[in-house]
N, C-alpha and C positions, 0 to 999 in steps of 0.2 A: 172719284172724279180727277181727272188729269188737272196739273196746280202746276206746271212749268209759268216757270217765271220768267224767264228769257235771259237769263244768268246762268254764264259756265264758271266753273272753277279752275283753279291754276293762282299762281303769281311771279311777280316779273322775275324775281330772285331764280325760280323752279329754270324759266323759259334759259338765262342767263346762263343755267349752268348745263345746258343743253345745246344750245349752241354752241358754249366751248368744245363744247363733250366731240360737237359734229365738226366742229373748221380742223379740232386737233386729230380725230380720230376715224371719224366720220361714222356709219350707222351703225354699226357690230354695236361699237363699247357704249353709244347712246340705247341702242334696243336693251343691252346688257341690265344699266342704270336704272331702267326703266322697269325691270324686274320689280324693285324694290318699292319703288313708286307705287306698282300695280298691287305688292301686299299691301302697302299704307291705303290705299283705298279701300281696298276688301274689308280690313280691318274694322276702318272706325268710321268710313263714310257711308252710314246707317241709310240712309233714308232711297241713296241710288241704288244701294246692294240689295235690298230690302225689295224695291223695283224689277233689277235686272231677273234677282233671283224671281221671282212670279213669274216675270214671263218666260222664262226657261222652264222653270217648272211648271206651271198649267199652258204654255199654250203651247212650248214643244214638246210636253211630255212625258223629260226629262226624271230621271232618278236627283234624290235629293244632294248626293255627291257629284253626278255629273253637273247636277245644277253649279255646283258651289265652283266644280270647277272652269265650267262655262261662264262666267261672271266674272272670275282671274281672267281668262281668255279673253273677253268684251273689250274689262276694261285696258289690257296690255296691247290689245290691237289699235284700242283708241289712241293710246298714247302713241301707239307708232303713226297714226293715219298722221296727226300731230308733228310727231317730227319730219314725214316724209314730206309735208305738206311743207315745211321751212323749208327744206334743200331742194324742193323743186321751186319753187315761187325765187328763191334766195342766189338761185346757181351754184350752192354747196357740189362742188364732186360726190358722187353716191353711184351705186347700183343698181336702182329701179331701172324697172321695164316697164312696158306700159303695151300690150293690145290693145288693139281700137275695134271693137264688132259694131259695127252700123254708122260708122264714121260720113257712111255715105249721105247717111238720113239727113244729117247734119247738114253737111255741102245741098243738099235737095232741098232744105227749108230757109236757107241761104240765099238760094237764085230762084227763089220766087221772089224775093223784093217786096215782104209783105212785113217783114218781122218775124218772130217766132219765140213759143213761151216754150220753153223745156222746164217740164216739172221732175223733181230728184226728190229725193228723200233720205233723213238720217242713215244711210247706209253706205258703206263705204266712206270714199274721199275723195268725191267729185269736187272741189274746190282743187287740190294737187294735180286730178286732167286734166282742166280744164285750163288749164293754165299751158297744155301741148296742142292747144289745139291748132296750132300754128297756119294749116292750111284751110279753116275756114273762112269763105269769103266775107267778113259779115263780125263785128262787134260783140264781147259777148257782156251782158251785165249781170252781178249776181246778185239776187235778193234777199239782204239776211237779217237776223237781229240783231240788234247791240247789244249784243250780250259779253263780251266782253271789258274787260276793268281798262279805264283810260290809257294806264302807267302801261302794263303791256302791250294795246293795239300802239303807242308812242315805239314802244321797246321793237317790236315784228318789224313795224315799216322800217325803225331805222337797219333792221337787221336786211329786209328785200327790197329796200328800192322800192318806186312807184312801182305796182301789180298794172301788167298789162292787158288783165280783165279786171272790167271797172265793178265797183261795188256800190248796190242802192241798201240803204241803211233803213229798217221801216223803223217809220218815227211816230207819235202821236196825232201828229197833226196832219197827218194825209200828203205829206210832200213826194212821199217815194210814188204815188197815185202820178202823181204829177212826172216825175220821173220817167217811170214805166213807159207811163204814154210818150214821152218824148223818144223813147229808144226805137218803141215798136213806127213812129211816127221817120225816124230815120232806118226804118228797116233795119235793125239791127236786133238781138239775138238775149232775151233776158231770162235765166237758169232764179228759178225759184222752188225750195220746200211745200210740201205740199202732206206734209205728214205728223205736224205741230201746229201748236195755233196758242195767243196768248186766254187769258180770262176774259172771257167779253163779247171774244169776235167770233161771228155766225158762223156754224158746225151744222154736220149732216152725221148719222148714223147710220154704220154701216158695218155689215158683219166681215170680223177681220181675225184670219188664225181662230174661229170657233167662236172669237167672242164680238159683244157689240163694243164700239169703239169710234170714237169719234171723230171727224176730218176736218181742214180749216174748206169754207167753202170758197172764203175772196180767189185761189188759187187761177180757181175754174172760173167766177165770175169773170174774172180780168180778160181773159184767150173768151170767154162768151161775148162780152161787153167791146172788145176791140178787131173779131174774127182773125184771128190769127192763127194759125196750123200749128200744133203743137208735138211734142214727142217726149216720151221718159227717158231719162238717164241718170246711170250711177256706175261707180268706178270702185271695182272692190278689190281685196287684197287676196293673190289666189295662194300665194307665196310668200316665204321670207320679201322675198327684193319685187315681184310680180305684181303689176294690178292687171284685173280687163275691163276695160270700158264697153259700154251698151247704151248704145240709143235705139228703141225702138224707128219703127216705122211711123212715118210723119200720117197722122189723122184728123183727118178734118170733120166736124157734127155738121154740111151745111144744110143739111134737107128735114133739122129738127128745130122746132122752135127755144126760144134762150132755154127756157125749165129742161126744158127735156133733154135740150143739149150738156145744161151743167150736172144733170143725173147722169148721164152715159158717159162724160170723160170720167167722173169722180169711180164708177163702176168700174171703166175700164183701169185706173191709175191701181185703183185697189187694188185686182188681180195679179196685173204687172207686179207690183211692189209686194205683194202676197207669194207669189211664184220665187223671186228672186231672195224675202227674207228666210223664207226655209232652205232654199239652197245658199244662203250665207247667213246661219243664223246668228252670228257668231260678232258678225259688224253691224248689229241695226245697236245706233246710239239714244234712245230715247231712259233718260234715266229718270221716271216719274210714271204714276198710273195712268198709263194709258186708255187700259179696259176704262168699263163702267160696275165691272164688276169682279 
């Protein structure tokens, strides 16, 4: 059973070292340093390594050797995603380039002036790409779990400054629901992941990559409750310095009742996510037992 607790790893000192390297030498030496950090996590982060190894071995059918290599590659790409997010948000000089495939769908959803829900997943690096969507005529809010150590958050804020993208933190008191409702009322866009949940959240079981897995119902209930159009968004790394952003066509489920609407949204999201995960298997960053078997 999934046992993700909403916490990420890392220490403030590690972030300070990488930011210093980025400011002095740029991305290449930072990526080189990442190779050693990646090896550390591969060897000593047993639970996450076991989970992601099982994902490559069982869900993609890779050999043992290839699965081990893919785990290393996955950790390394996650590190690059974190580094890339810092340089994009903070404006540190970099060689990153982005292709935006489907940005017209975000422009259309913004033009409807009804708010909109952008459903994403822990695939690639959506947060970095979201800071480059300057042509979208709507404010963007990103819903996220409050999983960072407070000292890390304070340090990153001191480096990156105030973000142009607003973050809505998921709280136990459900105050984030009111902020999401306010964002929709102001015709703003809200982006949230739909592939991860905390223990106790309402879920639905769907076949994903050949086995039964649990997905959170909450994001889809929000779309149904507030009757807003949705689109699926991801940004994946295709080469060392190049990202590809995807936004699906706008989806609305106006002719279905609430339960049918939620189920259809979930089915559509899982199909979309499965397609992308098969295409970019190394860039799915869920380090716990996602499947029930």
